[in-house]
VOLUMFI-443021 format. One line per 3 residues: number of its first residue (from 1); their letters; for each residue x, y, z of N, C-alpha, C. Coordinates in nm, 4 decimals. Layout:
<pts>
NUM) A) X:Y:Z:X:Y:Z:X:Y:Z  ...
</pts>
This chain:
<pts>
1) MST) 11.1509:9.1919:7.6701:11.1328:9.3312:7.6606:11.2716:9.3436:7.6525  11.2975:9.4177:7.5461:11.4241:9.4463:7.4734:11.5056:9.5772:7.5751  11.6280:9.5200:7.5884:11.6894:9.6096:7.7071:11.7515:9.7605:7.6355
4) RLL) 11.7065:9.8077:7.5151:11.6928:9.9427:7.4759:11.5420:9.9687:7.5408  11.4778:9.9479:7.6265:11.3524:9.9820:7.5936:11.3209:9.9624:7.7771  11.4376:9.8947:7.7651:11.4298:9.8470:7.9580:11.4929:10.0182:8.0130
7) SAL) 11.5967:9.9963:7.9643:11.7180:10.0911:8.0020:11.6015:10.2214:7.9533  11.5850:10.2791:7.8287:11.4759:10.4039:7.8466:11.3522:10.3677:7.9653  11.3548:10.3036:8.0471:11.1971:10.3338:8.1008:11.2544:10.3286:8.2306
10) ILI) 11.3506:10.2495:8.2704:11.4695:10.2818:8.4154:11.5024:10.4853:8.3754  11.5941:10.5722:8.2733:11.5864:10.6662:8.2658:11.4889:10.7677:8.3197  11.3584:10.7065:8.2555:11.2726:10.7987:8.2307:11.1815:10.7695:8.4507
13) ATS) 11.1951:10.6656:8.4862:11.2288:10.6882:8.6048:11.2264:10.7112:8.6792  11.4345:10.7120:8.6557:11.5050:10.7596:8.7687:11.5263:10.9885:8.7390  11.4996:11.0181:8.6333:11.4882:11.1240:8.6127:11.3406:11.1535:8.6534
16) TAL) 11.2171:11.1600:8.6619:11.1807:11.2012:8.7454:11.1298:11.1699:8.8535  11.2574:11.0594:8.8864:11.2029:11.0988:9.1190:11.3209:11.1914:9.0961  11.4127:11.2536:9.0459:11.5167:11.3085:9.1156:11.4311:11.4395:9.1180
19) PAP) 11.4271:11.4840:9.3096:11.4445:11.6265:9.2957:11.4728:11.7588:9.2348  11.4318:11.8561:9.1552:11.5330:11.9934:9.0619:11.6294:12.0104:9.1873  11.7158:12.0459:9.1386:11.7830:12.1227:9.1664:11.7748:12.2164:9.2767
22) IPE) 11.8572:12.2936:9.3895:11.8596:12.4644:9.4082:11.8624:12.5302:9.3069  11.8488:12.6820:9.3172:11.8826:12.8009:9.2130:12.0619:12.8341:9.3517  12.1092:12.8828:9.2287:12.2254:12.9716:9.3755:12.1587:13.1433:9.3799
25) LRL) 12.2059:13.1407:9.5269:12.1494:13.2568:9.5087:12.2121:13.2923:9.6532  12.2415:13.4501:9.6131:12.2826:13.5096:9.6883:12.2501:13.6573:9.7230  12.1563:13.6336:9.8285:12.0605:13.7722:9.8750:12.1365:13.8425:10.0069
28) TPA) 12.1542:13.9822:9.9565:12.2563:14.1040:10.1156:12.1092:14.0889:10.1427  12.0898:14.1806:10.2675:12.0052:14.2235:10.3405:11.9066:14.3253:10.2963  11.9541:14.3793:10.2409:11.9109:14.5376:10.1132:11.8457:14.4486:10.0178
31) ELR) 11.8746:14.3651:9.9728:11.8201:14.3015:9.9185:11.6815:14.1883:9.8927  11.7123:14.1111:9.9957:11.5698:14.0719:10.0503:11.4392:14.1467:10.0647  11.4925:14.2718:10.1359:11.3731:14.3663:10.1611:11.3400:14.4074:10.0151
34) AAG) 11.4142:14.4566:9.9215:11.3780:14.5225:9.7958:11.3200:14.4282:9.7403  11.3284:14.3035:9.7438:11.2747:14.1851:9.6609:11.1571:14.2027:9.6728  11.0608:14.2329:9.8362:10.9717:14.2337:9.8376:10.9001:14.1208:9.9859
37) FDE) 10.7948:14.1117:9.9178:10.7253:13.9936:10.0007:10.6482:13.8625:9.9152  10.5744:13.7667:9.9458:10.5448:13.6620:9.8112:10.3845:13.6850:9.9023  10.2949:13.7140:9.7805:10.1024:13.7230:9.8344:10.0674:13.6323:9.9364
40) TKV) 10.1461:13.4863:9.8869:10.1504:13.3858:9.9623:10.1594:13.3416:10.1114  10.0360:13.3533:10.2444:10.1672:13.3151:10.3621:10.2153:13.1593:10.3273  10.1691:13.0633:10.3122:10.1451:12.9795:10.3274:10.3086:12.8876:10.4024
43) GSS) 10.3244:12.8406:10.5421:10.4346:12.8163:10.5910:10.4374:12.9020:10.7106  10.3075:13.0202:10.7397:10.2702:13.0874:10.7823:10.2082:13.0997:10.9662  10.2190:13.1985:10.9805:10.0642:13.1708:11.0544:9.9773:13.2515:11.0125
46) GLP) 9.9621:13.3036:10.9674:9.9028:13.4289:10.8610:9.8308:13.5102:10.9240  9.9017:13.5397:11.0043:9.8308:13.7029:11.1193:9.8466:13.7852:11.0223  9.8278:13.9072:11.0194:9.8251:14.0257:10.9436:9.9515:14.0615:11.0299
49) GVH) 10.0209:14.1138:10.8690:10.2386:14.2324:10.9157:10.2738:14.0408:10.8729  10.2337:13.9255:10.8917:10.3868:13.8476:10.8951:10.3128:13.8255:10.8070  10.4798:13.8018:10.7004:10.4995:13.7477:10.5304:10.5690:13.6954:10.5479
52) TKV) 10.5706:13.6521:10.3953:10.6985:13.5197:10.3674:10.8078:13.5132:10.2568  10.8515:13.5429:10.2172:10.9413:13.5003:10.1122:10.9924:13.4306:10.0461  10.9881:13.3476:10.0111:10.9963:13.2144:9.8998:11.1766:13.1982:9.8671
55) LSG) 11.2826:13.1290:9.8835:11.3995:13.1691:9.8864:11.4064:12.9992:9.8194  11.3160:12.8615:9.7906:11.3100:12.7764:9.7234:11.2474:12.6894:9.7431  11.2174:12.6682:9.5848:11.0707:12.5481:9.6162:10.9625:12.6522:9.6058
58) DPT) 10.8724:12.4901:9.6717:10.6863:12.5708:9.7293:10.6308:12.5010:9.7965  10.5929:12.5779:9.8823:10.5659:12.4857:9.9965:10.4560:12.4458:10.0156  10.3202:12.4631:9.8957:10.2262:12.4145:9.8383:10.2582:12.2806:9.7787
61) KAG) 10.3835:12.2168:9.7537:10.4049:12.1346:9.7382:10.4934:11.9956:9.7773  10.4819:11.8970:9.7144:10.5441:11.7859:9.7602:10.7126:11.8284:9.7297  10.8377:11.8186:9.7955:10.9955:11.9161:9.7817:11.0711:12.0041:9.9452
64) FYS) 11.1153:11.9643:9.8278:11.2255:12.1222:9.9652:11.1694:12.2598:9.9390  11.1780:12.3512:10.0525:11.1339:12.4299:10.0315:11.2082:12.5330:10.1431  11.2615:12.6127:10.1020:11.2969:12.7439:10.2536:11.2070:12.8620:10.2000
67) ILL) 11.1970:12.8929:10.3447:11.1243:13.0197:10.2555:11.1803:13.1462:10.4357  11.2132:13.2706:10.4133:11.2012:13.3410:10.4919:11.0374:13.4045:10.5368  11.1017:13.3552:10.6603:10.9481:13.4513:10.8036:10.9893:13.5875:10.8602
70) FVP) 10.9233:13.6682:10.7171:10.8597:13.8171:10.8274:10.7779:13.8189:10.9692  10.7924:13.8835:11.0962:10.7666:13.8650:11.1889:10.7390:14.0393:11.3338  10.6133:14.1562:11.2151:10.6609:14.2551:11.3576:10.6865:14.2699:11.4129
73) PNT) 10.7218:14.3295:11.4782:10.7541:14.4154:11.6599:10.6201:14.3584:11.7245  10.6459:14.3177:11.8391:10.5068:14.3240:11.9484:10.4138:14.1769:11.9083  10.4724:14.1016:11.8277:10.3469:13.9874:11.7764:10.3818:13.8976:11.8384
76) TIQ) 10.2564:13.8296:11.8615:10.2047:13.7042:11.9502:10.1416:13.5950:11.8330  10.2296:13.4546:11.7963:10.1735:13.3489:11.7534:10.1020:13.2762:11.8481  9.9631:13.2392:11.8443:9.9536:13.1358:11.8552:9.9867:13.0587:11.8907
79) AHS) 9.9497:12.9104:12.0130:9.9965:12.7399:11.9827:9.9745:12.7271:11.8395  10.0154:12.6719:11.6906:9.9970:12.5886:11.5936:10.0563:12.4769:11.5760  10.0741:12.3985:11.4275:10.2102:12.2828:11.4076:10.1853:12.3303:11.2277
82) HRD) 10.2265:12.2013:11.1918:10.2719:12.2100:11.0362:10.2961:12.0654:11.0653  10.1983:12.0065:10.9174:10.2595:11.8720:10.8798:10.3673:11.8005:10.8579  10.4472:11.9305:10.8023:10.5887:11.8634:10.8138:10.6707:11.9035:10.8907
85) DRM) 10.8459:11.8216:10.9116:10.9771:11.8782:11.0784:11.0192:11.9899:10.9203  11.0398:12.1016:11.0192:11.1467:12.1789:10.9577:11.2141:12.2387:11.0772  11.2849:12.3170:10.9520:11.4211:12.3571:11.0690:11.4197:12.5174:11.0553
88) AAV) 11.4738:12.6092:11.1637:11.4289:12.6910:11.1904:11.5805:12.7976:11.1672  11.6232:12.9027:11.1684:11.7909:13.0309:11.2193:11.6504:13.2108:11.2099  11.7319:13.1676:11.2986:11.6782:13.3231:11.3303:11.7961:13.4551:11.2769
91) VSG) 11.7314:13.4429:11.2085:11.8721:13.5844:11.0619:11.8536:13.7301:11.1621  11.7290:13.7357:11.2005:11.7684:13.9441:11.2854:11.6852:13.9315:11.3381  11.6900:13.9801:11.4831:11.6171:14.0034:11.6217:11.5843:13.9309:11.6562
94) TWQ) 11.5014:13.9046:11.8300:11.5462:13.8723:11.8878:11.4077:13.7792:11.9038  11.3973:13.6128:11.8739:11.2341:13.5745:11.8355:11.2462:13.4999:12.0071  11.1248:13.4895:12.0484:11.0811:13.4435:12.1013:10.9623:13.2526:12.1374
97) FGY) 11.0238:13.2219:12.1703:11.0062:13.0394:12.1237:10.9659:12.8951:12.1989  10.8723:12.8998:12.1801:10.7718:12.7490:12.2937:10.7370:12.6758:12.2109  10.7514:12.5247:12.2560:10.6511:12.4463:12.2734:10.5231:12.4390:12.3271
100) GKQ) 10.4261:12.3893:12.2526:10.3334:12.3355:12.3940:10.1661:12.3488:12.3115  10.0314:12.3385:12.3101:9.9442:12.3394:12.2501:9.8722:12.5136:12.3814  9.9192:12.5095:12.3686:9.8777:12.6633:12.4826:9.9807:12.7765:12.4660
103) FDA) 9.9306:12.8477:12.4741:10.0758:13.0592:12.4308:10.0686:12.9955:12.6237  10.2079:12.9528:12.6542:10.2394:12.9750:12.7636:10.3799:13.0700:12.7718  10.4030:13.2012:12.8475:10.5196:13.3442:12.8663:10.6371:13.3060:12.9471
106) GVL) 10.5617:13.1608:12.9722:10.6362:13.0595:13.1182:10.8113:12.9799:13.0061  10.7449:12.9097:12.9386:10.8405:12.8347:12.8664:10.8811:12.9168:12.7324  10.8582:13.0207:12.7164:10.9435:13.0668:12.5914:11.0588:13.1061:12.6197
109) KTL) 11.1590:13.0307:12.5124:11.2665:13.0653:12.4799:11.3340:13.1950:12.4052  11.3964:13.2981:12.4336:11.4795:13.3886:12.4253:11.6658:13.3356:12.2813  11.5630:13.3478:12.1622:11.6320:13.2774:12.0263:11.7467:13.4162:11.9276
112) PPG) 11.8359:13.4707:12.0221:11.8754:13.6069:11.9422:11.9327:13.5263:11.7822  11.9909:13.5624:11.7016:11.9986:13.6436:11.5765:12.1884:13.4712:11.5905  12.1921:13.4179:11.4875:12.2394:13.2516:11.5205:12.1585:13.1575:11.5753
115) SVY) 12.0062:13.2320:11.6537:11.9718:13.0882:11.7242:11.9112:12.9506:11.5831  11.9442:12.8277:11.5848:11.7871:12.7248:11.5807:11.6948:12.7109:11.5996  11.6103:12.6216:11.5720:11.5096:12.5334:11.6471:11.4495:12.4298:11.5674
118) SEP) 11.4349:12.3906:11.5857:11.3032:12.2929:11.5327:11.1709:12.2701:11.5761  11.1367:12.2590:11.4984:10.9484:12.2631:11.4197:10.8870:12.1119:11.3590  10.8583:12.0123:11.4948:10.8075:11.9138:11.3704:10.7086:11.9068:11.3929
121) AAV) 10.6912:11.7670:11.2833:10.5680:11.7459:11.2342:10.4619:11.8081:11.3005  10.3817:11.8163:11.3933:10.2276:11.7645:11.4180:10.2312:11.8421:11.5871  10.3780:11.8967:11.5949:10.4164:11.9168:11.7317:10.3698:12.0756:11.7605
124) HHF) 10.3170:12.1406:11.8316:10.2137:12.2347:11.8523:10.3637:12.3378:11.8914  10.4203:12.4882:11.8640:10.4769:12.5680:11.9028:10.3745:12.7053:11.8954  10.3889:12.7869:11.9534:10.4148:12.9182:11.9451:10.6078:13.0250:12.0137
127) ART) 10.5211:13.1383:11.9503:10.6077:13.2709:11.9540:10.5564:13.3732:12.0003  10.6519:13.5102:11.9650:10.6775:13.6341:12.0625:10.7000:13.6835:11.9963  10.7333:13.8308:11.9575:10.8291:13.9032:11.9073:10.8684:14.0773:11.9926
130) ASE) 10.9493:14.0845:11.9882:10.8629:14.2205:12.0908:10.9190:14.3488:12.0680  11.0271:14.4415:12.1126:10.9876:14.5951:11.9891:11.0440:14.5555:11.8785  11.0882:14.4407:11.8144:11.1533:14.5039:11.6921:11.1255:14.4275:11.5993
133) PVV) 11.1582:14.4194:11.5269:11.0681:14.2891:11.4257:11.1629:14.1741:11.3937  11.1327:14.0510:11.3585:11.2180:13.9314:11.3712:11.2214:13.8525:11.2144  11.3541:13.8027:11.1285:11.2945:13.7301:11.0561:11.3836:13.5900:11.1146
136) VQL) 11.3450:13.5201:11.0071:11.3295:13.3714:11.0623:11.3285:13.2941:10.9535  11.4775:13.2071:10.9315:11.4333:13.1201:10.7770:11.3769:12.9547:10.8059  11.3345:12.9238:10.7631:11.2534:12.7778:10.7899:11.2662:12.7140:10.6294
139) SGY) 11.2919:12.5398:10.6687:11.2898:12.4691:10.6080:11.2770:12.3521:10.5789  11.1667:12.3399:10.5056:11.1234:12.2165:10.5201:11.1140:12.1131:10.3722  11.0226:11.9544:10.3801:10.9709:11.9432:10.2636:10.8555:11.9241:10.2533
142) GPT) 10.7640:11.9947:10.1480:10.6534:12.0243:10.1681:10.5591:11.8775:10.0838  10.4128:11.9215:10.1264:10.3838:12.0478:10.1179:10.3784:12.0920:10.2633  10.3317:12.2402:10.3169:10.2789:12.2457:10.4658:10.1803:12.3080:10.4870
145) DTH) 10.1380:12.3255:10.5657:10.0156:12.3984:10.5895:10.0331:12.4776:10.7358  9.9525:12.5286:10.8428:9.9299:12.5425:10.9694:9.8181:12.5286:10.9892  9.8161:12.4612:11.0903:9.6687:12.4017:11.1970:9.6953:12.4523:11.3198
148) YFD) 9.5651:12.5677:11.3863:9.5580:12.6072:11.5257:9.5500:12.4782:11.6015  9.5849:12.5280:11.7226:9.5356:12.3795:11.8158:9.3779:12.4487:11.8512  9.3593:12.6125:11.8892:9.2180:12.6392:11.8887:9.1980:12.7082:11.7826
151) GAN) 9.0707:12.6721:11.7143:9.0523:12.6887:11.5548:9.0048:12.8483:11.6199  9.0243:12.8782:11.7472:8.9355:13.0297:11.7421:9.0154:13.1854:11.6955  9.1361:13.0708:11.7525:9.2497:13.1934:11.7770:9.3333:13.1760:11.5646
154) EPA) 9.2589:13.1176:11.4889:9.3103:13.1201:11.3389:9.2525:13.2890:11.2796  9.3648:13.3026:11.1564:9.3685:13.4785:11.1198:9.2265:13.5122:11.1294  9.2123:13.3783:10.9795:9.0836:13.4109:10.9143:8.9631:13.4390:11.0141
157) R) 8.9803:13.3880:11.1599:8.8003:13.4234:11.1770:8.8036:13.5884:11.2122
</pts>
């Protein structure tokens, strides 16, 4: 094999293996609200009223993604898991979050804005909002999905 051909193959292999760079992004809260929501709810609980906005990547495909999760007041999200590891930060509102296979208000931890938490792959977790809406920023390495521990809690049912 010629050196030129070998060099070309190495270049092709390494260039296709590199992830796409994330875009430059600067949005104020007002700009985020004005931008609207995405039609898909991939990576969210799927509940009515819960919306997402993809900031970077595509949560349905392999690679880094980052989304904003908008949860209305007085919403309870039952125990569910995702196939990917995710890190999250509370942007606004007070988020109540817990780990377990069943919703249990007794283990919820109150997370004010600026708090961070993890959603380890395949670990069930649940959440609740009180009288104010909550915005959470989630990042992971997709593809992501949502599986409820108890199928009866699937929003599609």
